[in-house]
C-alpha positions as CSV (number, residue, x, y, z in Angstrom):
1,M,30.8,14.8,-22.8
2,K,29.3,12.5,-25.4
3,Q,29.8,9.4,-23.2
4,A,28.3,11.3,-20.2
5,A,25.3,12.1,-22.3
6,H,24.9,8.5,-23.4
7,G,25.2,7.4,-19.7
8,F,22.5,9.8,-18.7
9,I,20.2,8.5,-21.4
10,L,20.9,4.9,-20.4
11,T,20.1,5.6,-16.8
12,M,16.9,7.3,-17.6
13,Q,15.8,4.5,-19.8
14,F,16.7,1.8,-17.2
15,L,15.5,3.5,-14.0
16,T,12.4,5.3,-15.2
17,R,9.3,5.0,-17.4
18,V,10.0,8.4,-19.0
19,P,10.1,7.9,-22.7
20,V,13.6,8.7,-24.1
21,P,13.5,7.6,-27.8
22,V,17.2,8.0,-28.3
23,Q,19.7,5.2,-29.0
24,A,22.6,5.4,-26.6
25,D,25.9,3.5,-26.9
26,W,26.7,1.0,-24.2
27,N,30.5,0.9,-23.7
28,E,33.0,1.1,-20.8
29,A,32.8,4.9,-20.6
30,S,29.0,5.3,-21.0
31,A,28.4,2.4,-18.5
32,R,30.4,4.1,-15.8
33,W,28.7,7.4,-16.4
34,A,25.3,5.6,-16.3
35,L,26.1,4.3,-12.8
36,R,27.3,7.7,-11.7
37,F,23.9,9.2,-12.7
38,Y,21.9,6.9,-10.5
39,P,21.5,9.4,-7.6
40,L,21.0,12.4,-9.8
41,I,18.2,10.6,-11.6
42,G,16.8,9.9,-8.2
43,L,16.7,13.6,-7.5
44,L,14.8,14.2,-10.7
45,I,12.4,11.5,-9.9
46,G,11.8,13.2,-6.4
47,L,10.9,16.6,-8.0
48,P,7.2,15.7,-8.7
49,A,6.9,14.1,-5.3
50,A,8.3,17.2,-3.7
51,A,5.9,19.4,-5.7
52,L,3.0,17.3,-4.7
53,A,4.1,17.5,-1.0
54,S,4.5,21.3,-1.2
55,Q,1.1,21.9,-2.7
56,N,-0.8,19.2,-0.7
57,V,-4.0,20.5,-2.3
58,T,-6.1,17.6,-1.0
59,S,-6.0,15.6,2.1
60,S,-2.6,14.3,3.4
61,A,-3.8,10.9,3.0
62,V,-4.6,11.3,-0.7
63,T,-1.4,13.2,-1.3
64,A,0.6,10.3,0.4
65,A,-1.2,7.8,-1.8
66,L,-0.4,9.9,-4.9
67,I,3.2,10.2,-4.0
68,L,3.6,6.5,-3.4
69,T,1.7,5.6,-6.5
70,Y,4.0,7.9,-8.5
71,F,7.2,6.3,-7.1
72,I,5.9,2.9,-8.1
73,W,4.9,4.1,-11.6
74,I,8.0,6.0,-12.4
75,S,10.2,2.9,-11.8
76,G,7.8,0.5,-13.4
77,A,7.8,-1.5,-10.2
78,L,11.2,-2.8,-11.3
79,H,12.8,-2.6,-7.8
80,L,9.7,-4.0,-6.1
81,D,10.2,-7.1,-8.1
82,G,13.8,-7.4,-6.7
83,W,12.4,-6.8,-3.2
84,M,9.8,-9.7,-3.5
85,D,12.4,-12.1,-5.0
86,T,14.9,-11.3,-2.2
87,F,12.4,-12.0,0.6
88,D,11.1,-15.1,-1.1
89,A,14.7,-16.4,-1.1
90,V,15.5,-15.4,2.4
91,G,12.2,-16.6,3.8
92,S,12.9,-20.1,2.4
93,N,15.7,-20.6,4.8
94,A,17.1,-22.8,2.0
95,P,20.8,-23.5,1.1
96,L,22.4,-20.8,-1.1
97,D,22.0,-22.7,-4.4
98,R,18.2,-23.1,-3.7
99,K,17.9,-19.4,-2.8
100,W,19.3,-18.5,-6.2
101,E,16.8,-20.9,-7.8
102,I,13.9,-19.2,-5.9
103,M,15.1,-15.7,-6.9
104,Q,15.0,-16.7,-10.6
105,D,11.5,-18.2,-10.4
106,P,9.1,-15.8,-12.1
107,R,6.3,-16.7,-9.6
108,V,5.9,-14.7,-6.4
109,G,5.8,-16.7,-3.2
110,S,4.1,-16.0,0.1
111,F,7.2,-14.4,1.7
112,G,7.6,-12.1,-1.2
113,M,3.9,-11.1,-1.3
114,V,3.8,-10.4,2.4
115,S,7.0,-8.4,2.3
116,V,5.9,-6.1,-0.4
117,I,2.5,-5.4,1.4
118,V,4.4,-4.5,4.5
119,L,6.9,-2.4,2.6
120,L,4.1,-0.4,0.8
121,L,2.0,0.0,4.0
122,W,5.0,1.4,5.9
123,K,5.9,3.7,3.0
124,L,2.4,5.0,2.8
125,L,2.2,5.5,6.6
126,L,5.5,7.3,6.8
127,I,4.8,9.6,3.9
128,Y,1.5,10.5,5.5
129,E,3.1,11.2,8.8
130,L,5.8,13.4,7.2
131,L,3.1,15.4,5.3
132,T,1.0,15.9,8.4
133,A,4.1,16.9,10.5
134,G,4.8,19.7,8.1
135,M,8.2,18.4,7.0
136,N,10.0,20.5,4.4
137,P,8.5,19.0,1.2
138,W,11.8,19.3,-0.7
139,L,13.3,16.6,1.5
140,F,11.2,14.3,-0.6
141,L,14.0,14.8,-3.2
142,L,16.3,12.8,-1.1
143,I,14.2,9.7,-0.7
144,P,14.5,8.2,-4.3
145,S,18.1,9.6,-4.7
146,A,19.2,7.9,-1.5
147,G,17.8,4.5,-2.6
148,R,19.6,4.7,-5.8
149,M,22.8,5.7,-4.1
150,A,22.6,2.7,-2.0
151,A,22.4,0.5,-5.2
152,V,25.5,2.3,-6.5
153,Y,27.5,1.7,-3.3
154,L,26.6,-1.9,-3.2
155,L,27.3,-2.6,-6.9
156,V,30.7,-0.8,-6.6
157,F,31.9,-2.2,-3.3
158,T,30.3,-5.7,-3.2
159,K,31.3,-8.6,-5.3
160,T,28.8,-10.0,-7.6
161,A,27.4,-13.4,-6.8
162,H,27.6,-14.6,-10.4
163,A,29.8,-13.8,-13.4
164,D,26.8,-13.0,-15.6
165,G,23.5,-11.2,-14.9
166,L,22.4,-7.6,-14.5
167,A,24.6,-6.8,-11.6
168,A,27.7,-8.1,-13.3
169,V,26.9,-6.0,-16.4
170,W,26.6,-2.8,-14.4
171,K,29.7,-3.7,-12.2
172,Q,31.9,-4.7,-15.0
173,H,33.7,-1.5,-15.5
174,T,33.1,0.3,-12.3
175,K,35.8,1.7,-10.0
176,P,35.5,3.2,-6.4
177,V,35.8,6.7,-7.8
178,D,32.5,6.2,-9.6
179,A,30.7,5.9,-6.3
180,W,32.2,9.1,-5.0
181,I,31.2,11.0,-8.2
182,A,27.7,9.5,-7.9
183,A,27.4,10.7,-4.3
184,L,28.2,14.5,-5.2
185,P,24.6,15.6,-6.2
186,L,23.0,13.7,-3.3
187,A,25.6,15.1,-0.9
188,A,24.9,18.6,-2.2
189,A,21.2,18.1,-1.8
190,C,21.6,16.8,1.7
191,F,23.7,19.8,2.8
192,A,21.2,22.2,1.1
193,A,18.4,20.5,3.1
194,G,20.0,21.4,6.4
195,T,20.5,19.3,9.4
196,A,17.7,16.8,8.5
197,G,19.3,16.2,5.1
198,I,22.7,15.7,6.7
199,A,21.3,13.3,9.2
200,A,19.6,11.4,6.3
201,G,22.9,11.2,4.4
202,A,24.7,9.8,7.4
203,A,22.0,7.3,8.0
204,L,22.3,6.2,4.4
205,L,25.9,5.4,4.9
206,L,25.1,3.1,7.9
207,F,22.4,1.4,5.9
208,C,24.8,0.7,3.0
209,V,27.4,-0.8,5.3
210,C,24.9,-2.9,7.1
211,V,23.1,-4.2,4.0
212,R,26.4,-5.0,2.3
213,G,27.2,-7.3,5.3
214,W,23.8,-8.9,5.2
215,Y,24.1,-9.6,1.5
216,L,27.4,-11.2,1.8
217,K,26.3,-13.3,4.8
218,H,23.0,-14.5,3.1
219,F,23.9,-14.4,-0.6
220,N,27.7,-14.3,-0.8
221,G,27.5,-11.3,-3.1
222,I,25.0,-9.2,-5.0
223,N,22.9,-9.5,-8.1
224,G,20.3,-7.4,-9.9
225,D,17.4,-8.4,-7.6
226,L,19.4,-7.5,-4.5
227,A,20.4,-4.1,-6.0
228,G,16.7,-3.4,-6.7
229,A,15.8,-4.5,-3.1
230,S,18.4,-2.1,-1.8
231,I,16.7,0.8,-3.6
232,E,13.4,0.0,-2.0
233,G,14.9,-0.7,1.4
234,G,17.0,2.5,1.1
235,E,13.9,4.6,0.5
236,L,12.1,3.0,3.4
237,W,15.1,3.7,5.6
238,I,15.4,7.3,4.7
239,L,11.6,7.7,5.2
240,T,12.0,6.2,8.7
241,V,15.0,8.5,9.5
242,L,13.1,11.6,8.4
243,F,10.1,10.6,10.5
244,I,12.2,10.0,13.6
245,W,13.8,13.4,12.9
246,T,10.4,15.1,12.7
247,L,9.2,13.3,15.8
248,F,12.1,14.2,18.1
249,V,13.8,17.2,16.5
250,M,11.1,19.2,14.8
251,V,9.4,20.2,18.1
């Protein structure tokens, strides 16, 4: 239990801006537990968003902006950085070695800037549409959790592109069972949410499989930036799936 507690603290410190002034040990056991807690931390991240959606005390547009701002703030925009780096590299159409150089460049290029603007515009629009459609607000719990589950899946089942780096550190001690354990709280939340939640869970699996193939094709593996990009992409994908669900099923 001690290693699980340390893993939880490590994940909170890495994935959120919530101050956790506790020193946690990083070792094989705590690192595996840290990865297992990714989706659970995502559910906790989703709680304030779900509460905002359930109250909706102001206009839906303002509530949507508040939810999106909260999602960006709580993660410290960490995953957005990975998103921009990924699309700067892909947009370059450069050889693989040059793509890695572009991803390591601290400057943001035009492809990265455009991609993040499009990402945030679509997220804002979809959140607004879900609010105005009267979707069950507690489905907002699934959005950040699903994105972080995508990162777990990719880190566990995709080879790392380099022997060092953030992804290699997280992947070093992982085993397939860690992904299954990580999925349990998200799976429970999906089933509790009913058919919409189950559909979102199934769509997430499709997303993970497709993105894994895309990463292997374009990058021959995964790194920290790509894991972060998968979190942002996973959130957008689940928002899209829930929007389609409300459009064609919630009638």
